[in-house]
N, C-alpha and C positions, 0 to 999 in steps of 0.2 A: 750360911757361908756358901759361897760359890766355889765348889770343889769339883773339879772335872774328873772324868774317867781316866784321863792320861795321868793326872796326879796320883790317883788311886793305884794305877798300875805301877808307877815308880815306887810308891811306898810299899806295895806288896812285894816287889822285887827285893827291896832292902830287908823286909821283915821275914820273908820265907825262902828267898832264892829262886822263886818261881817267876819267870818272865811271861806275864800274860800277853805281851805283845807278840809272842811267837805263835800264839793260837790264832785261829781265824777270828778277826775282830768282831764282826756282827754276831757270830754264834756265841762267843764267850761273853760279850757284853750283855746279851740277852739272858744268858744263864745267871749272871751276877745280879742283874736288875731284878730278875725273878726271885733270887735269894733274898735280896733286900726287902722286898715286899712280904715274903713269907716270914721273915724274922722281925718285921715291923720297925725297920730303920728308915729314917726320912731321907737320908742321902749317903753318898760314899764316905764323907768325912765322919759322920756319926758311926757308921759301920766299922770304919778303920780304927777309930778310937776303941771301940768295943773289942775288936780283934786283938789289939795290943794289950788289953787288960785281961782277957779271958783265953787261956790256953785251950780249953775244950772247944770253945767257939772257933778258934783258929784251926784246930785239928779238923773240925767239921768242914770249914771252908776249904782246906787243902784237899780233903777227901772229895768234896763236891766238884771243885774246879778241875781236878785231875781225872775225873770221869771214870770211876772204878765200876766197870760193868764186866762181869766174867761168869763163866760156868764151866763145869767139867765137860770135856769132849764137845765143845761148841762146834757146830757144823760137823756131825759125825762122819760124813762121807770124806771130808778132807783128812780126818784123823786115820781113816781106813787107808787112804792113799799113802799117808806118812808111814803107816805100819807095813804095808805090803810092797811099796816101791822105793821109799827113801831109806828106811832103816837097814834093809839088807845090803845096801852099798857100803856100809861101815862094819860089817860083821868080821872082816879080817883085821880091822884096826885094833890095836892093843887096848886103847881107851878112847871112848867117844866123849867129846866135850859139847855140852848143850847150854845155851843161854836163852832163858825166857825173859825178854825185856818188857818193862811195863807190865809186870805179872799180876798186878792188882792183889786180890786176896788169896792167890796161890792155886786157884783151880787149874790153871794151865800147866804149871810145872809139876804139880802132883799127877795130872793126867799123863804127862810125859813119863814120870817115874813108874806108874803102873804099867804103861805100855812097854817100857824097856825091861822091867823086871820079868815080863812074860817070856823074854828071850835070853836075857843075860843076867849074870849075878851082879850084885851092887858094886863090885870093884871094876866092872867093865865100863862104867860111865860116870860122868860128873855133871850134875845139873846146877847151874847158877840161876837164881831168880832175883830180879831187881825191880824196884819201883821207887818213885819219888816220894810216895806217901807212907810215912812211918806207921801210921795207924793201920793201913792196909797190910803192911808187912807183919805187924804184930798179930793181926787176925789170921794171916796165913800160917804163922808159926803155931798158933793155937789149934788150927785145923778143924774148926767147927763150921758146919755148913747146913743150909736149909735143904728141905726136900726138893725144892725147885732147882737148886744148884746142881744136884746130882742126877737129875732126870735122864740125862744122856749117858750116864755111866753104864758101860756094857755089863751084862749079868755076871760075866766071869770076874769082874773087879769089885762087885758089890760087897764081897766079904772083907774088903779093906776098910769098911765103914761100920761104926757101931752107933746104934740109935740110943740117944740119951733121954732122960726123963723130961728134959725141957723141949723135946722135939727136934733137937739138932742132931746132925750126924757128924761124928768125930772120926777123922781119918787115922789110920793105924800108925804107930811109931815106925814101923818098917818102911812106910812110904815117906814119912817126915824126914827120916835120916838120909834119904837119897837127895835131898834138896838143900842147897845153901842159899839163904836169903840175905840180901843186903840192900841198903838204900842206894839209889843211883838216879842222877839227874841226866836225862838224855841230852839236855841242852849244854851242860857245863862239865860233867865229869868224864874222865878217861873211859874209853870203851874196853870191855873184856876182849882179849885177843886169842888167837888160835882156837877158834870155835868151829865145830863141824856142822852143827845145826843151830840156827838162830831163829827164834820164834818171837814175833812181835805182831800181834793181831788186833785189829779194830781200835787202834790208838792213834795212829798217824793221821787219820782222817780229820782230826781236830786241829792239826797244825797248818801253818801257811805252806805254800808250795816251796818257797825258799828253804824253810826249815826242814821239810820232808826230804828235799834233795840233799841237803847237808847230812842228814841222818842216814839216808841210803848209802851215801859215799862212805860214811864211817862204818856202817854195817859191812860193807864190802871189805874194808880193811880188817875188820874183826874176824872174818871167816878164813879158814884154811882153803887152799885150792881144792876145788871139788866139793866145798861146803854148800849148804842150802839155807836160804832165807825163806821162812814160812810166814806169809802175810794173811790177813783176815779178809772176809767177804767184802768189806767196805773199802778196801784199798787196792790200788794198782800202781805199778812203777812204770811211768811213761817212758823215761829215758834209760831203761835198764841196760841197753846195749852200750850206750855212751859211758855208763859207769863201769861196765865190764861183766855184767851178769848175762846169763842166758836164761830165757824163759823155759823152764823145764816142763811145767804144767800149770794149770790155773792155781794161782796163789803160791807157787813154788818157783824160786829163782836160784840158779846154780852159779857159783863163782867159777868162771872159766880159767 
């Protein structure tokens, strides 16, 4: 059967709510073609039929296409800047609201929780963590991580992890209770509002320029005045002034 990639994208949208057309075409198609080969499917149609019948296969597909790559305190120098320069700006605020968007398996929001608990009690801040991948959210709530994931965790926070017999490190309930996880689609769902710090790192690089621009505008609306957007190493906001942001430092943008 002659079944095109365009037809596959339309069916995936109906099946999962994920619009593959919003990702960079060549990059995403290459990833999916590679997946077909690794799973021994002959074409898009055969793979689609299998996805409709097998929930585990579908979950794996969603995890693969939403590109879950994360680790604790990724790019430590940027986290140090967040700790020393950004967080003190909110110390007089009664409560700090933080949103970790596209949080993957929870490494990022849990890093935020550890950092904030260093200075404030748990009632001083609220951390929302969202992702489109329900499997990733489930893993985040479980709080089990490999040794590789926690390699950048500062020594002062290592006590929050317990090594299990299976070689996994489990994060403490004290940290888990600081984060509220929920499913969220950056393309279709309403954005969280009245946010002081919005963290979205190394995700937008996979989207088209049009989609990125739309998301940046929505991030701007999500932030309180004086709030900060924290991006990853792979991203930059070209038209930040036009949106209303000021470039505070590398990877940090302030809502003016």
